[in-house]
C-alpha positions in Angstrom: -107.3 -172.8 -118.1 -107.3 -176.4 -116.9 -106.6 -175.4 -113.2 -109.4 -172.9 -113.4 -111.8 -175.5 -114.8 -110.7 -178.1 -112.2 -111.4 -175.5 -109.4 -114.7 -174.6 -110.9 -115.9 -178.2 -111.2 -114.5 -179.1 -107.7 -116.6 -176.2 -106.2 -119.8 -177.9 -107.4 -118.9 -181.6 -107.4 -116.0 -181.8 -104.9 -112.4 -182.9 -105.6 -113.4 -186.6 -106.1 -115.9 -185.8 -108.8 -113.7 -183.4 -110.7 -112.2 -186.0 -113.1 -115.6 -187.7 -113.7 -117.4 -184.5 -114.6 -114.7 -183.1 -116.8 -114.8 -186.5 -118.6 -118.6 -186.4 -118.9 -118.4 -182.9 -120.4 -115.7 -183.9 -122.8 -117.8 -186.9 -124.0 -120.9 -184.7 -124.2 -122.8 -187.1 -121.9 -124.1 -184.5 -119.4 -127.7 -185.1 -120.4 -127.4 -188.6 -119.1 -126.0 -187.5 -115.8 -128.0 -184.3 -115.0 -131.5 -184.1 -113.6 -132.4 -180.5 -114.5 -135.5 -180.7 -112.2 -133.5 -180.6 -109.1 -131.4 -177.8 -107.5 -128.2 -180.0 -107.8 -129.1 -180.7 -111.4 -129.5 -176.9 -112.1 -126.1 -176.3 -110.5 -124.6 -179.0 -112.7 -126.1 -177.5 -115.9 -124.6 -174.1 -115.0 -121.3 -175.7 -114.3 -121.3 -177.5 -117.6 -122.2 -174.3 -119.4 -119.4 -172.4 -117.6 -116.8 -175.0 -118.5 -117.8 -175.0 -122.1 -117.9 -171.2 -122.3 -114.5 -170.9 -120.6 -112.8 -173.3 -123.0 -114.4 -171.8 -126.1 -113.6 -168.2 -124.9 -109.9 -169.0 -124.3 -109.1 -171.6 -126.9 -111.8 -171.2 -129.6 -114.9 -172.9 -130.8 -114.7 -176.7 -131.3 -111.8 -177.2 -128.9 -113.8 -178.3 -125.8 -113.6 -182.1 -126.4 -109.9 -182.3 -127.2 -108.9 -179.9 -124.4 -111.0 -181.6 -121.7 -109.8 -185.1 -122.8 -106.2 -183.8 -122.4 -107.2 -182.5 -118.9 -108.5 -185.8 -117.7 -106.0 -188.1 -119.4 -103.9 -189.6 -116.6 -104.6 -186.6 -114.5 -106.9 -185.9 -111.5 -106.4 -189.5 -110.3 -106.6 -189.7 -106.5 -103.1 -189.9 -104.9 -103.4 -190.6 -101.1 -99.7 -190.0 -100.6 -100.1 -186.4 -101.7 -102.7 -185.9 -99.0 -100.4 -186.6 -96.1 -100.2 -183.7 -93.7 -96.5 -183.0 -94.2 -96.5 -183.1 -98.0 -96.0 -179.6 -99.6 -96.4 -179.2 -103.3 -94.0 -176.4 -104.4 -95.7 -175.9 -107.7 -99.2 -175.1 -106.4 -99.6 -171.3 -106.7 -102.0 -171.2 -103.7 -99.8 -173.3 -101.4 -99.1 -171.4 -98.2 -95.5 -171.2 -97.1 -94.8 -172.4 -93.6 -91.8 -171.9 -91.2 -89.9 -174.8 -89.6 -88.3 -173.9 -86.4 -84.5 -174.3 -86.2 -84.1 -177.0 -83.5 -80.4 -177.4 -83.8 -78.2 -177.2 -80.8 -75.4 -174.6 -80.6 -72.9 -177.4 -81.3 -74.9 -178.5 -84.3 -75.0 -175.0 -85.7 -71.3 -174.6 -85.2 -70.4 -178.0 -86.6 -73.0 -179.1 -89.2 -71.7 -182.6 -89.4 -73.2 -183.3 -85.9 -76.6 -182.2 -87.2 -76.2 -184.5 -90.3 -75.3 -187.4 -88.0 -78.4 -186.7 -85.9 -80.6 -186.7 -89.0 -79.2 -190.0 -90.2 -79.9 -191.6 -86.7 -83.5 -190.3 -87.0 -83.8 -192.1 -90.3 -83.4 -189.2 -92.8 -81.5 -189.8 -96.0 -78.7 -187.3 -95.9 -76.3 -187.0 -98.8 -72.6 -187.1 -98.1 -70.9 -183.7 -97.6 -68.3 -182.9 -100.3 -65.9 -180.1 -99.7 -65.0 -178.0 -102.7 -62.1 -176.5 -100.7 -58.9 -178.6 -100.8 -58.0 -179.7 -97.3 -54.7 -181.6 -96.8 -55.3 -185.0 -95.2 -59.1 -184.8 -95.7 -59.9 -184.6 -99.4 -56.3 -184.5 -100.7 -53.0 -186.1 -99.7 -51.5 -184.6 -96.5 -48.2 -183.9 -98.2 -49.8 -182.2 -101.3 -49.6 -178.5 -102.0 -53.2 -177.1 -102.0 -52.2 -174.4 -104.5 -51.2 -176.9 -107.2 -53.3 -179.9 -106.3 -55.8 -181.0 -109.0 -58.5 -183.4 -107.6 -59.4 -184.6 -111.1 -55.8 -185.8 -111.7 -55.3 -186.9 -108.1 -52.1 -184.9 -107.7 
């Protein structure tokens, strides 16, 4: 319900005005902010009515104030870092998927460690690769038997 209300208010007042207007409706101060004699004021009156009706229809009568206060409390605050072009929010239902071309060379595809090294040089934070397969001389002693070696015990 909150996302629906945010979208509905943002259509009339824009994204920046969304928190303000939901807060105004929650505090029942819309009479101070709306000039019903203008087209914009009429749109705001309809928006306020629609918000109140939506909350009452879905949550019951008398729940508007508490619900809207919960909607605006520490939410809908501008976050410029979210607006960067490359940021993708996986939780947005309307977020459109996009495809990233595979630009690895044949050598990087065959040996992923080369690709990891290239990413580190470019400044990416790449976690260390950990093999779950016992490899003598690499992640276990060279003279150990891979069939009986227990990495937790070290031997």
